[in-house]
C-alpha positions in Angstrom: -36.3 15.0 74.0 -35.6 12.2 71.6 -32.2 10.7 71.1 -32.3 11.9 67.5 -32.9 15.5 68.7 -30.0 15.3 71.0 -27.7 14.1 68.3 -28.9 16.8 66.0 -28.2 19.5 68.6 -24.7 18.0 69.2 -23.9 18.0 65.5 -25.0 21.6 65.1 -23.0 22.6 68.2 -19.9 21.0 66.8 -20.4 22.7 63.4 -20.8 26.1 65.1 -17.7 25.6 67.2 -15.7 24.6 64.1 -16.9 27.7 62.2 -15.9 29.9 65.2 -12.4 28.4 65.4 -11.9 28.7 61.7 -13.1 32.3 61.5 -10.3 34.6 60.4 -7.7 31.8 60.3 -8.8 29.2 57.8 -8.0 29.7 54.2 -9.0 27.6 51.2 -5.8 26.8 49.3 -6.3 27.0 45.5 -5.2 24.0 43.5 -1.7 24.7 42.2 -1.3 25.1 38.5 0.8 22.4 36.8 4.3 23.5 35.9 4.9 24.7 32.3 6.9 22.3 30.2 9.5 24.0 28.1 12.2 23.0 25.6 14.8 25.3 24.2 15.8 24.1 20.7 19.0 26.3 20.8 20.3 24.0 23.6 19.5 20.7 22.0 21.9 18.7 19.8 21.2 15.6 17.7 24.4 13.7 16.8 25.5 10.2 15.7 25.9 7.7 18.5 29.5 6.7 19.0 31.5 3.7 20.3 35.2 3.3 20.9 35.9 3.5 17.2 33.8 6.7 16.5 30.3 7.3 15.1 28.3 4.2 14.4 25.3 3.8 12.1 23.5 1.0 14.0 23.3 2.8 17.4 21.1 5.6 16.2 21.4 9.2 17.2 22.0 10.9 20.6 19.5 13.6 21.4 21.1 15.7 24.2 20.0 18.9 25.9 22.6 21.1 27.7 21.9 22.6 31.1 18.7 24.7 30.9 17.4 23.0 27.8 14.3 21.6 29.4 12.0 22.2 32.4 10.8 21.3 34.9 13.3 19.0 36.4 11.8 15.5 36.6 9.7 16.0 33.5 9.7 13.4 30.7 11.5 14.0 27.5 9.9 12.0 24.6 11.5 11.5 21.2 10.0 9.9 18.1 11.7 8.8 15.0 9.0 10.0 12.5 10.5 7.8 9.8 10.1 4.5 11.6 7.4 2.6 13.4 9.5 2.1 16.6 8.0 3.2 19.8 9.0 6.6 21.2 12.1 6.8 23.6 11.9 8.6 26.9 14.2 10.0 29.6 13.9 12.4 32.5 15.0 16.0 32.8 17.9 16.4 35.3 17.9 19.0 38.0 20.0 21.3 35.9 17.6 21.0 32.9 19.8 18.7 30.9 19.0 15.4 29.3 20.3 12.7 27.0 18.7 9.8 25.1 19.5 7.6 22.2 16.9 7.2 19.4 17.2 4.4 16.8 17.6 6.3 13.5 19.4 6.5 10.2 20.9 9.6 8.7 18.2 11.9 7.4 15.5 10.6 9.6 13.3 13.2 11.3 13.3 13.2 15.1 10.5 14.9 17.1 11.3 15.9 20.6 8.9 17.1 23.3 8.9 17.7 27.1 5.8 16.4 29.1 5.1 17.3 32.7 1.8 16.6 34.6 -0.4 17.2 31.5 1.6 20.2 30.2 3.6 19.9 27.0 6.3 21.9 25.3 5.9 22.7 21.6 7.2 19.8 19.6 10.7 20.4 18.1 11.9 18.5 15.0 15.4 17.8 13.9 17.0 15.8 11.1 19.4 13.0 12.1 22.8 14.1 10.7 25.0 12.1 8.3 27.2 9.5 9.9 30.3 11.6 9.4 28.6 14.9 9.9 28.5 17.5 12.6 25.8 17.5 15.3 22.5 19.1 14.1 20.4 21.6 15.9 16.6 21.4 15.7 15.1 23.8 13.2 13.7 23.8 9.7 13.6 20.3 8.2 14.4 19.7 4.6 11.2 19.3 2.5 9.0 21.5 4.6 5.6 22.5 3.3 5.4 25.9 1.6 5.1 28.8 4.1 1.9 30.0 2.4 0.1 26.8 3.4 -1.2 27.4 6.9 -1.9 24.5 9.2 -4.0 24.8 12.3 -3.0 23.4 14.8 0.6 23.4 13.3 2.1 20.5 15.3 -0.2 18.9 17.9 -3.9 18.2 18.3 -5.6 17.4 21.6 -8.7 15.2 21.3 -10.8 16.8 24.1 -14.1 15.0 23.0 -12.6 12.0 21.2 -12.4 14.1 18.0 -10.8 17.1 16.5 -10.1 19.0 13.3 -7.0 20.0 11.5 -7.5 23.0 9.1 -5.3 23.4 6.0 -5.6 26.9 4.6 -4.3 27.8 1.2 -2.8 31.3 1.3 -0.8 30.7 -1.8 -1.5 32.1 -5.3 -2.0 28.7 -6.8 -3.9 25.5 -6.0 -2.5 23.2 -3.3 -2.8 19.4 -3.7 -3.4 17.4 -0.5 -3.0 13.6 -0.5 -4.8 11.3 1.9 -3.5 11.7 5.5 -1.9 8.7 7.2 -0.8 7.6 10.7 2.7 6.7 11.8 1.9 3.3 13.3 -1.7 2.2 13.9 -4.3 3.2 11.3 -7.0 1.3 13.3 -6.9 3.6 16.4 -7.9 6.9 14.6 -10.2 7.7 11.7 -8.4 10.5 9.8 -10.0 12.4 7.0 -13.1 10.3 7.0 -15.8 11.6 4.7 -13.4 13.6 2.5 -12.5 12.7 -1.1 -8.7 12.1 -1.6 -6.6 13.4 -3.1 -8.1 16.9 -2.6 -7.3 20.3 -4.1 -7.5 23.4 -2.0 -8.1 26.6 -4.1 -6.4 29.9 -3.2 -8.0 31.5 -0.2 -9.9 28.3 0.8 -9.5 25.7 3.5 -9.7 22.0 3.9 -10.9 20.4 7.2 -9.3 17.1 8.1 -11.3 15.3 10.9 -9.5 13.2 13.4 -11.6 10.8 15.5 -10.9 8.1 18.0 -12.2 4.7 16.8 -14.7 3.3 19.3 -13.2 0.4 21.3 -9.6 1.0 20.0 -6.8 1.4 22.4 -5.4 4.9 21.9 -3.2 7.3 23.9 -1.0 9.1 21.4 -0.3 8.9 17.7 1.4 10.9 14.9 -0.8 11.9 11.9 1.0 12.8 8.7 -0.4 15.3 6.3 0.9 15.1 2.7 0.7 18.5 1.0 2.0 19.7 -2.4 2.3 18.4 -6.0 5.2 16.4 -4.8 3.8 15.7 -1.4 5.8 17.0 1.6 5.0 15.7 5.0 3.8 17.6 8.1 3.6 15.7 11.3 0.8 16.4 13.9 1.1 14.8 17.3 -2.4 13.7 18.3 -3.2 12.7 21.9 -6.1 12.4 24.3 -6.9 15.2 26.8 -6.2 14.2 30.5 
């Protein structure tokens, strides 16, 4: 018998023994699902930052979540000032689901808040920075929102699974809807938005407009905000665009 034959027999014998030992006791553990990322707007406040003398304009706004506002513990809370080109601000969800961070902002600026955990994301929540002397604001409807009869799909975030995606604007109103050229919050070179369309556009009642979003080859891109400008006096809708993991 050759050396190779002996080795083959030994290998097969070891495999059979392993199968016998494993029989009835070995289980294949499924890959655990990533935790859901959640944010409860009713437990989030946006208020003016303060120092020893009271609210201060230059320090921005404090975005705070009470216990149970966000989950899971250890997830990232990310906040954008949609009215500036500053980078986003992040903090971590505490064990009790609370969080706090300061976002550079002026009164009236729109703040977008989202929880991110292992690829899962909560729905984006938007709030308006309150006046300097005003009461803390809770996230909700932002002044100047697009008419309810204009349907946007997806409404707040777009995942680029294959380096491109589409935002649909459907006109369910009784009159024409004007749409100006879409823009990006910071870097127009990373994404091609609305390429091939003629701007400004008009969407007739019952019809839709497709806005393509494509990653530009060779450009560094992770996440960006795309602004849609809809209406005769254009109102802004923000769409968070990011790459699939």
